[in-house]
C-alpha positions in Angstrom: -36.0 148.1 -118.9 -34.1 150.2 -121.3 -30.8 149.2 -122.9 -27.6 151.1 -122.4 -26.2 153.0 -125.3 -22.7 152.5 -124.0 -19.9 152.2 -126.5 -16.5 150.5 -126.5 -13.9 152.6 -124.8 -11.1 152.4 -122.2 -11.3 153.1 -118.5 -8.2 154.0 -116.5 -7.2 153.2 -112.8 -5.4 155.4 -110.3 -4.4 154.6 -106.7 -4.8 157.0 -103.8 -1.4 156.1 -102.3 0.4 154.7 -105.4 1.8 151.2 -105.6 2.5 149.8 -102.2 6.1 148.5 -102.0 6.3 145.4 -99.8 9.3 143.3 -98.7 9.3 139.6 -99.5 10.2 139.1 -95.8 7.0 140.7 -94.8 5.1 138.3 -97.0 6.9 135.4 -95.5 6.0 136.7 -92.0 2.3 136.9 -93.0 2.4 133.4 -94.3 3.5 132.3 -90.8 0.6 134.2 -89.3 2.5 137.0 -87.7 3.1 140.7 -88.5 0.8 142.9 -90.5 -1.6 140.4 -92.2 -3.2 143.0 -94.6 -1.7 145.6 -96.8 -2.4 149.3 -96.3 -5.8 150.6 -97.3 -6.0 152.0 -100.8 -8.7 153.9 -102.6 -9.0 152.5 -106.1 -10.2 155.3 -108.5 -11.5 154.3 -111.9 -12.1 157.0 -114.6 -14.9 155.9 -116.8 -14.8 156.2 -120.6 -18.3 155.1 -121.5 -22.0 155.9 -120.8 -23.3 153.6 -118.1 -27.0 152.8 -117.2 -28.7 151.1 -114.3 -28.4 147.3 -113.9 -25.0 147.3 -115.5 -22.1 145.7 -113.7 -18.5 146.5 -113.0 -15.8 144.0 -111.8 -12.5 144.5 -110.1 -10.1 141.5 -110.6 -6.7 140.7 -109.0 -3.7 138.9 -110.5 -1.1 137.4 -108.1 -3.1 138.2 -104.9 -6.3 138.0 -102.9 -8.6 140.7 -101.4 -8.8 141.1 -97.6 -11.3 144.0 -97.6 -13.4 145.5 -100.3 -16.1 148.3 -99.9 -19.7 147.3 -99.8 -20.6 150.2 -102.1 -19.0 152.8 -104.3 -19.9 156.2 -105.7 -19.0 157.8 -109.0 -18.7 161.5 -109.3 -18.8 163.9 -112.1 -17.0 167.2 -111.9 -19.9 168.8 -110.0 -22.0 166.0 -108.4 -22.6 162.3 -107.9 -23.5 160.6 -111.2 -23.8 156.9 -110.4 -24.0 154.5 -107.4 -22.7 151.0 -107.1 -23.5 148.2 -104.6 -21.4 145.1 -104.1 -23.3 142.1 -105.6 -20.8 139.2 -105.4 -17.3 138.3 -104.5 -15.0 140.6 -102.5 -14.8 138.5 -99.4 -11.5 137.8 -97.7 -9.6 135.4 -99.9 -11.4 136.3 -103.1 -9.7 137.4 -106.3 -12.6 139.4 -107.8 -15.6 141.6 -106.7 -18.6 142.6 -108.8 -20.8 145.7 -108.2 -24.2 146.4 -109.6 -25.1 149.8 -111.0 -28.1 150.8 -108.9 -28.7 154.2 -110.3 -27.5 156.8 -112.7 -28.4 160.5 -112.3 -31.0 161.6 -114.8 -29.5 162.9 -118.0 -25.9 162.2 -116.7 -23.3 161.2 -119.2 -20.8 159.2 -117.2 -17.8 159.6 -119.5 -15.0 161.1 -117.5 -16.6 160.4 -114.1 -14.5 158.9 -111.3 -15.7 155.9 -109.3 -14.0 155.5 -105.9 -13.7 152.0 -104.3 -12.5 153.1 -100.8 -10.4 151.1 -98.4 -9.3 148.2 -100.6 -6.8 145.9 -98.8 -5.0 142.7 -99.8 -4.1 139.6 -97.8 -0.4 139.9 -97.4 0.1 136.1 -97.3 -1.5 135.8 -100.7 1.2 138.0 -102.4 4.2 136.6 -104.3 6.7 135.1 -101.9 9.8 136.4 -103.7 9.2 139.2 -106.1 6.3 140.2 -108.3 3.4 142.6 -108.9 -0.2 142.4 -107.9 -2.4 143.9 -110.7 -5.9 145.1 -110.3 -8.1 145.3 -113.4 -11.5 146.9 -114.1 -14.1 145.5 -116.5 -17.7 146.4 -117.2 -20.9 145.2 -118.8 -24.1 147.0 -119.6 -27.6 145.9 -118.7 -27.7 143.6 -121.7 -24.5 141.9 -120.5 -22.4 143.3 -123.3 -18.9 144.4 -122.6 -18.4 148.2 -122.4 -15.5 150.5 -121.5 -13.1 147.6 -122.3 -11.2 148.5 -125.5 -8.1 148.4 -123.3 -8.8 147.0 -119.9 -8.0 149.5 -117.2 -5.3 148.1 -114.8 -2.8 149.3 -112.2 -0.2 147.8 -110.0 -1.7 147.7 -106.5 1.3 146.2 -104.7 4.8 145.3 -105.7 6.8 142.6 -103.7 10.6 142.9 -103.8 13.7 141.8 -102.0 14.6 144.1 -99.1 18.2 144.6 -100.1 20.2 144.4 -103.3 23.8 143.3 -102.7 26.7 143.8 -105.0 30.4 142.8 -104.4 32.5 145.6 -105.9 36.1 144.4 -105.1 36.9 140.9 -104.2 39.9 139.8 -102.1 43.0 139.2 -104.3 46.0 139.9 -102.0 49.4 138.4 -102.8 51.3 137.3 -99.6 55.0 138.0 -99.5 56.9 134.8 -98.8 60.2 136.8 -98.7 58.7 138.5 -95.6 57.8 135.3 -93.8 54.1 135.5 -94.9 53.7 138.6 -92.7 52.6 141.1 -95.3 51.1 141.6 -98.8 53.3 142.5 -101.6 51.6 145.6 -102.7 49.2 148.3 -101.4 46.8 148.7 -104.3 43.6 148.1 -102.2 44.7 150.1 -99.2 42.8 153.3 -100.0 43.6 156.4 -98.0 43.6 155.6 -94.2 41.4 152.5 -93.6 43.5 151.1 -90.8 43.8 153.3 -87.8 47.2 152.1 -86.5 50.7 153.5 -87.1 52.9 152.4 -89.9 50.5 150.1 -91.7 51.8 147.4 -94.1 50.2 146.8 -97.4 46.6 145.7 -97.2 43.8 143.9 -99.1 40.2 145.0 -99.1 36.8 143.5 -99.8 34.3 146.1 -100.9 30.5 145.8 -101.3 27.4 147.8 -101.8 24.0 147.3 -100.1 20.9 149.1 -101.3 17.8 149.1 -99.0 14.6 149.6 -100.9 12.1 152.3 -100.1 9.0 150.6 -98.7 5.6 151.7 -97.7 5.4 152.8 -94.0 3.1 149.9 -93.0 5.9 147.5 -93.8 8.2 148.4 -91.0 8.5 149.9 -87.5 12.3 150.2 -87.9 14.9 150.4 -90.6 16.6 147.3 -91.9 19.7 145.5 -90.7 22.3 143.7 -92.9 24.6 140.9 -91.8 26.9 138.6 -93.8 29.3 136.0 -92.6 32.6 135.7 -94.5 34.3 132.3 -94.2 38.1 132.0 -94.4 41.2 131.8 -92.3 41.7 135.0 -90.3 44.2 133.5 -87.8 46.7 136.3 -88.7 44.9 138.7 -86.4 45.9 136.7 -83.3 48.6 138.6 -81.3 51.0 137.4 -78.7 49.0 136.3 -75.6 45.7 136.0 -77.4 43.8 132.9 -76.4 41.6 133.1 -79.5 40.8 135.4 -82.3 37.9 136.7 -80.3 40.2 137.9 -77.5 39.6 141.6 -76.6 40.9 144.0 -79.3 42.4 141.1 -81.3 41.2 142.4 -84.7 41.9 146.1 -83.9 45.4 145.8 -82.2 48.6 145.5 -84.2 50.2 143.7 -85.8 47.2 141.8 -87.3 44.3 144.2 -88.1 40.9 144.0 -89.7 39.0 147.3 -90.1 35.7 148.3 -91.7 34.6 151.6 -93.3 31.2 152.6 -94.7 31.0 155.9 -96.7 29.0 158.6 -94.9 27.9 156.2 -92.1 28.7 156.8 -88.4 31.0 154.1 -87.0 28.3 153.2 -84.4 26.2 151.9 -87.2 28.5 149.2 -88.5 30.8 146.6 -86.9 32.8 143.4 -87.2 32.8 140.2 -85.0 35.3 137.4 -85.5 34.8 133.8 -84.6 36.9 132.4 -81.8 38.3 129.8 -84.1 39.4 132.5 -86.6 37.4 130.9 -89.4 34.6 133.4 -89.8 34.1 137.2 -89.8 30.6 138.7 -89.3 30.0 142.0 -91.0 27.1 144.1 -89.8 25.3 147.2 -90.9 23.0 148.3 -88.1 19.6 150.1 -88.5 21.1 153.6 -88.4 23.0 152.8 -91.6 19.6 152.7 -93.4 18.0 155.7 -91.8 16.4 156.8 -95.1 15.2 153.5 -96.3 11.5 153.8 -95.2 10.9 156.9 -97.2 13.6 157.2 -99.8 15.8 154.1 -100.0 19.4 154.0 -98.9 22.7 153.0 -100.5 25.6 151.9 -98.3 29.1 151.5 -99.7 31.3 149.6 -97.3 34.7 147.9 -97.3 36.6 145.5 -95.0 40.4 145.9 -94.9 42.8 143.2 -93.9 46.4 144.2 -93.0 49.5 143.6 -91.0 50.8 146.7 -89.3 54.1 147.8 -87.9 57.4 148.9 -89.3 58.9 145.4 -89.6 57.9 141.8 -89.3 56.9 140.8 -85.8 58.1 137.5 -84.6 55.1 137.0 -82.3 52.6 137.7 -85.1 50.7 134.8 -86.7 51.5 134.7 -90.4 48.9 134.9 -93.2 47.6 131.5 -94.3 48.7 131.2 -97.9 46.3 130.1 -100.7 43.2 131.0 -98.7 39.8 131.3 -100.3 36.9 133.3 -99.0 33.2 132.9 -99.4 30.0 134.5 -97.9 27.2 132.4 -96.6 24.0 132.7 -94.6 23.7 136.4 -95.5 20.8 137.7 -93.2 18.4 140.5 -93.9 16.0 141.8 -91.3 13.4 144.6 -91.8 11.3 145.9 -88.9 10.9 145.0 -85.3 9.8 141.3 -85.8 13.2 140.1 -87.0 12.2 136.4 -86.8 9.5 137.0 -89.4 11.3 139.5 -91.6 14.6 137.6 -92.0 15.8 136.6 -95.4 18.9 134.6 -96.4 21.0 134.3 -99.5 24.4 132.8 -100.5 26.6 135.2 -102.4 29.4 132.7 -102.9 33.1 133.3 -103.6 34.6 136.7 -102.9 38.2 136.0 -103.8 41.3 134.4 -102.4 44.9 135.1 -101.2 47.9 133.6 -102.9 51.7 133.9 -102.4 54.4 135.2 -104.6 56.3 131.9 -104.2 55.4 128.2 -104.2 52.9 126.4 -102.0 53.0 122.6 -102.1 50.5 120.3 -100.4 51.4 116.8 -99.5 48.0 115.2 -98.7 49.3 112.2 -96.7 52.6 111.1 -95.1 53.0 108.5 -92.3 55.6 108.9 -89.5 56.6 106.4 -86.8 59.3 105.2 -84.5 57.8 101.7 -83.7 57.3 98.7 -85.9 56.8 98.8 -88.8 59.7 101.3 -89.2 59.0 104.1 -91.5 61.6 106.1 -93.3 61.4 109.0 -95.9 62.9 110.7 -98.8 61.8 114.3 -99.1 63.7 116.5 -101.5 63.1 120.0 -102.9 64.2 120.9 -106.5 64.7 124.6 -107.2 65.5 125.0 -110.9 65.3 128.8 -110.8 68.1 131.3 -110.5 66.9 132.6 -107.1 67.4 131.3 -103.6 64.5 131.2 -101.2 63.3 130.4 -97.7 61.5 127.1 -97.0 58.7 126.8 -94.4 56.5 123.9 -93.4 53.2 123.4 -91.7 51.5 120.1 -90.6 48.0 118.8 -89.6 47.6 115.4 -87.9 44.9 113.0 -88.9 42.6 111.2 -86.4 43.0 107.4 -86.0 44.7 104.6 -84.1 48.2 103.9 -85.4 50.8 101.6 -83.7 48.4 101.1 -80.8 48.1 104.8 -80.1 44.8 106.7 -80.7 45.2 110.2 -81.9 42.9 113.1 -82.6 42.9 115.5 -85.6 44.8 118.6 -84.7 47.0 121.3 -86.4 50.6 121.4 -85.3 51.1 124.2 -82.7 54.0 125.6 -84.7 53.0 126.5 -88.3 55.2 128.0 -91.0 58.2 126.5 -89.4 61.5 127.5 -91.0 63.5 124.8 -92.7 66.2 127.2 -93.8 66.8 128.2 -97.4 67.4 126.5 -100.7 70.0 127.9 -103.1 69.5 128.7 -106.7 69.6 125.8 -109.1 69.8 123.2 -106.3 68.2 120.0 -105.1 68.0 119.9 -101.3 67.3 116.9 -99.1 65.0 118.1 -96.3 64.1 114.7 -94.9 65.8 115.1 -91.6 64.4 118.6 -91.1 60.8 117.6 -91.8 61.0 114.5 -89.6 62.4 116.5 -86.7 59.7 119.1 -87.2 56.9 116.5 -87.1 58.3 114.4 -84.2 59.9 117.0 -82.0 58.5 120.5 -82.8 54.9 119.2 -83.2 55.6 116.6 -80.5 54.1 113.8 -82.5 56.9 111.3 -81.9 55.1 108.7 -79.9 53.9 105.6 -81.8 52.9 106.3 -85.3 51.0 109.2 -86.9 49.6 110.3 -90.2 50.0 113.9 -91.3 49.3 116.3 -94.1 52.1 118.8 -94.9 52.3 122.2 -96.6 55.5 123.7 -97.8 55.9 127.4 -98.7 58.9 128.2 -100.7 60.1 131.6 -101.7 61.0 130.5 -105.3 58.9 130.6 -108.5 56.2 127.9 -108.7 57.1 127.0 -112.3 60.6 126.1 -111.2 60.0 124.4 -107.9 59.1 120.7 -107.3 59.0 118.5 -104.2 59.7 114.7 -104.2 58.0 112.9 -101.4 58.1 109.2 -100.5 58.2 106.8 -97.6 59.4 103.2 -97.1 58.0 100.6 -94.7 60.5 98.3 -93.0 63.1 99.3 -95.6 61.4 97.2 -98.3 58.1 98.7 -99.4 58.6 102.1 -101.1 55.7 104.4 -101.7 55.8 107.6 -103.7 53.3 110.3 -102.5 52.1 112.5 -105.4 51.8 116.1 -104.2 50.4 119.3 -105.6 53.8 120.2 -107.3 53.8 117.2 -109.5 50.3 116.2 -110.3 47.7 116.3 -107.5 45.5 119.0 -106.1 46.0 120.5 -102.6 45.0 118.4 -99.6 42.0 118.9 -97.5 43.0 119.7 -93.9 
């Protein structure tokens, strides 16, 4: 048997359909045994850069993946004719990471340099691919009939498949509205995030907007029977959209009818391809981009720029409108991604986190705990507000009752039915005793006057925070005095 006169050189690899782009969701689906379990068929074409002889061997090796299908044989062609034939000798079965072919013949007098060997119909096991992101490489190595390496100065390699997240998500503009305490918490103080006409109602007030961008990747056609969908849930207090007569925030047209309005826009996308759904408890907002928003994603990728606008509308404050909740933070959670018809297998999730908050242009003071009662032991209070500034301002109070049994009466946790209740105004450079007003609010307005109860209080005052302080204390049976430290003089806000 003669020896090859092959010399050290470098082969190159090309793919008939280029690198296959695969969503991580599709890999997860395949791991669960559903969906398309193999990648698309590829012809792997190796251009030789050495002289081969019979009884040499060539090997294809994978990194980060496993074969599902490999051809039983391969042919190598010169410019004009077949130059070399290969037969699978070992490996290449489903689940393997390499396959070796034996050189069974070389055309007489044929120099194989520059010839192209085609390994037709190579497929990968989808479940063997990286579960998040990563590339699957295929490499070509060769030995002559004396088992010496040839054609390997630089090992020929190519990226057979690339796994990636289906969507890239970027928050462009977070929520940062400042609620006007001088207007009874019924509007924002400015209009900087309003844009042109995002709210389709007459005479809109100032608004605040959350903007984001979603990019859907371009994937290989076998990955999907339909375009992707995007959904994110924003957590926060959206009770300002409730209008007079609304049973819940999810009442018909609640978010689209004045005075409380939430609207969504998506540049260049038909309105039928996006939408909003609010939770009945007003504490969540689901933002959706439907398949039509990503119509180009299968072949060319698609970018969607969208914004969600929050506003009060009308020419003046509306008494029946629910006020904005001051000092409200917003987060996104359980963001869902789905690509293709089998949504259960192609769903992904991610937590984006904080997307901003709303504050007021006045003072918000939280009192985390305060007992009230008209039965033994008798409870009395001292609640005073100190305004050291040169401006007068309105005072409003809200309350939340704690669950428990007090004075023989069992009570459930509940918010007072009347929030942002007016306690009048405080003059400039004044200390005002508001004990009686607060007690009447809790026991009469909130109707919590039976037995004893424990509440958390929030005061919103239209005066500068640096110059406003609340003193809060209670006395039991006229002998035991207890000072309650609140957020204006040393403690953080309460959890309600």
